[in-house]
Phi, psi and omega in degrees: 000309186285339181299335183253354185244352179231167180291162178299322181292318178295321179298318178298314181294323176299316180293318180295317181292319177299322178297319179296317177302317181293324178292319177300320177293316182299319182270014173058047177252018184267168173227070185052238182265003187263170191070166189212159169228126182234152177224140179279135175271149179292154179116166185279354187286344184060053176257152185222160172251140180209166182288146173291135183290126178112347178263142172291155181300330180287353178260356185286133175231170180300323186277335181266002170297140185260135177271124184232167175261185186293344176270357180088014180263141179298137180282324183255117185299321181297323180289323179296323179293325181279320183228102181296157179245147176256091183302326181298328180289347182264001182302310180295313185296315182297323179297315182291315179301318183291326185271337186236097179301335180278348183273072180290332178233135178235128185235129183231133181227161174237050183289160181300311182292320180296318178292327179295313180291327178295342179265357181265133186300324184279353179069207182280125180263148179278069186269349187206159179304326180295314181291334181291344173303331184257010182295121181069010184229032185225123177272164177226135179233124181290147182290133179235017185101179178303137187287074179243353185261116182296337179294339180287339186303317182299317180290324181296313182289331176294321180288327176291319181058228179259011183290153177278350184206162180209147170259121174271105187303137181060024186219293183172205185240155178215136173229155175233160179202158175287342177221160173302323180299314182295317179297320180293313182297324176296318179293319180304313183281331174294316178294320177298320177299320178293322177298316179298317181294316181295324178291317182293318181287329180291335181293336175083353180279157177302143183265144175259119180243119179299165181294155176304324180296317179293320179298317180292319177301313181298318178300318179292321178298314182292334178271358182071027184255001186260108182286344183277349181289137180284332182236142177229145177235078186289343185259004187303310182291327176297317178296319180297317181294320177299319178295321179294322177296323176295323177298313180298320178300327180281316189268338184211063185296347180277001185298335180276353184297000000 
């Protein structure tokens, strides 16, 4: 249906976003029908794609993603009648999209490990190479209740700043990306870092934390920002995303429908 009614670019983004929804479901990062992943469509209209309210992430396809405006309202009335939208769920996303032109995709989760670290006063610790990817590159936003108040948006985007990810204290995790793939891979590793931290702290043994200099070096290496490194792997995330798409093709081939 959409192959003949939308642009090639929108169709591509629909397929990529649907793949991310299926991956989030596969890796058990969902919260039933709640939380969202949104992507900005090209053009001056400020339109976005988001999940239909009421569907599990494993039910999301390219065609049932809903096109909405910056207020979270469905652009197409017929589509809204078929698939309702939860405007309240877009409060966080709309704030980030509006403030960050580079945040084409915004991904928000309520995972067990993410919520656990969001409840810890010290936040994410650089306990492992995975967590060091976010060293000095992670925002924190204090809990203000369920995100229904538009006045919170200004504080939320200020706390995110230019960071690629944020911990919403007592709430969950958020990542942004220039593509759905980038936002997903950041979330995958941010959640993995939280899993490592909850396991390490639960063991009760003293923790080994590398020096700030080593943590910053590692963060720069993982971001491809360290000119002193003898070896660089600029294609690592591209290879990972290609592998993930092959996984989606095997476990959920209907995601493009």
